[in-house]
C-alpha positions in Angstrom: -71.2 238.1 -15.9 -72.1 237.7 -19.6 -69.6 239.5 -20.8 -67.6 237.5 -18.8 -69.0 234.7 -20.3 -68.8 235.8 -23.6 -65.4 237.2 -23.1 -63.5 234.0 -22.5 -66.0 231.6 -24.7 -63.0 230.0 -26.2 -62.8 227.8 -22.4 -66.3 227.5 -21.8 -65.8 225.6 -25.9 -62.6 223.7 -24.2 -64.3 222.5 -21.0 -67.4 220.9 -23.1 -64.8 219.1 -25.2 -63.5 218.2 -22.6 -66.3 216.2 -20.7 -67.6 215.4 -23.7 -64.9 213.3 -24.6 -64.3 212.2 -20.5 -67.8 210.9 -21.1 -67.2 209.1 -24.1 -64.2 207.1 -23.1 -65.8 206.3 -19.6 -69.4 205.0 -20.2 -69.3 203.8 -23.4 -68.2 199.9 -24.0 -67.6 200.1 -27.6 -63.8 200.7 -28.3 -64.1 202.6 -31.2 -66.5 205.3 -29.5 -63.5 205.3 -26.8 -61.2 206.0 -29.6 -63.5 209.0 -30.6 -64.1 210.1 -27.2 -60.1 210.5 -27.0 -59.5 212.3 -29.9 -62.0 214.3 -28.8 -60.3 214.9 -25.6 -57.3 215.9 -27.3 -58.7 218.1 -29.3 -60.0 220.0 -26.3 -56.5 220.3 -24.8 -55.3 221.9 -28.4 -57.5 224.7 -28.2 -57.0 224.9 -24.4 -52.6 225.5 -25.5 -53.5 227.7 -28.7 -55.9 230.0 -26.4 -53.4 230.3 -24.1 -50.8 231.4 -26.8 -52.5 234.1 -28.4 -52.4 237.0 -26.5 -55.1 240.0 -27.5 -53.5 242.8 -29.7 -50.4 240.6 -30.3 -48.6 240.2 -34.0 -46.8 237.6 -35.0 -43.2 237.6 -33.8 -41.3 239.2 -36.5 -39.0 241.8 -35.5 -40.2 245.2 -37.0 -38.0 247.4 -35.0 -40.9 249.2 -32.9 -40.0 248.5 -29.8 -43.9 248.9 -28.4 -45.1 246.4 -30.2 -46.5 243.3 -28.8 -46.0 239.4 -29.8 -47.7 236.3 -29.3 -45.6 233.7 -27.9 -45.7 230.9 -31.3 -44.3 227.9 -28.8 -47.7 226.6 -27.7 -48.7 226.5 -31.6 -45.8 224.4 -32.7 -46.0 222.3 -29.8 -49.7 222.0 -30.8 -48.4 221.1 -34.4 -46.4 218.2 -32.9 -49.1 217.4 -30.7 -51.7 217.4 -33.8 -49.1 214.6 -36.0 -48.6 212.4 -32.5 -52.4 212.3 -32.2 -53.2 211.2 -35.5 -50.4 208.3 -35.2 -51.7 207.0 -32.1 -55.2 207.4 -33.5 -54.6 205.3 -36.4 -52.5 203.2 -34.0 -55.4 202.6 -31.6 -57.7 201.9 -34.5 -55.4 198.9 -36.0 -55.5 197.3 -32.2 -59.2 198.0 -32.4 -59.2 195.8 -36.3 -57.2 193.4 -35.1 -58.6 192.3 -31.6 -62.5 192.6 -33.4 -60.9 189.8 -35.6 -60.0 187.8 -32.9 -63.0 188.1 -30.6 -65.7 189.0 -33.5 -66.8 191.9 -31.5 -65.4 195.4 -30.1 -67.6 195.2 -27.1 -65.6 195.4 -23.7 -68.3 193.3 -22.0 -68.0 190.1 -25.0 -64.5 190.4 -25.6 -64.0 189.6 -21.4 -66.3 187.2 -21.8 -64.2 185.5 -24.9 -61.1 185.6 -22.9 -62.7 184.5 -19.6 -63.9 181.4 -21.9 -60.5 180.9 -23.9 -58.8 180.8 -20.6 -61.5 178.3 -19.2 -61.1 175.7 -22.2 -57.6 175.9 -22.5 -55.7 173.1 -20.4 -52.7 173.7 -18.2 -49.2 172.9 -19.5 -47.4 170.8 -17.2 -44.4 172.4 -15.3 -41.1 171.5 -15.6 -41.4 169.5 -12.3 -44.0 167.5 -13.3 -42.5 166.3 -16.9 -39.6 165.3 -15.1 
């Protein structure tokens, strides 16, 4: 049992990171902490895909003429490189939106933003409809 767990340590790390990131997204009210949780969750998915792409005893897929050579699949690694770039861009956009929300509402806490939004909608006078204006 312990030998099986020691042999699949990367999957254990993936599960721990995934649950940590999911917990941070669900349990925290701070938007910055939610973005950090999303980044941790995303990193766990990256590690999972890279783990799937590696074969024990596999080499880089460079043909050497030997028909008995075992090659690792490079596709997961290439996809993860693309996903990392997209993840960095998405995180940057999310943090920029959080800065804009902080400027508009003065807070990055969900409870305070919802309360401020509710008070703004109550304080705003309603516009007359087009039928009432005629």
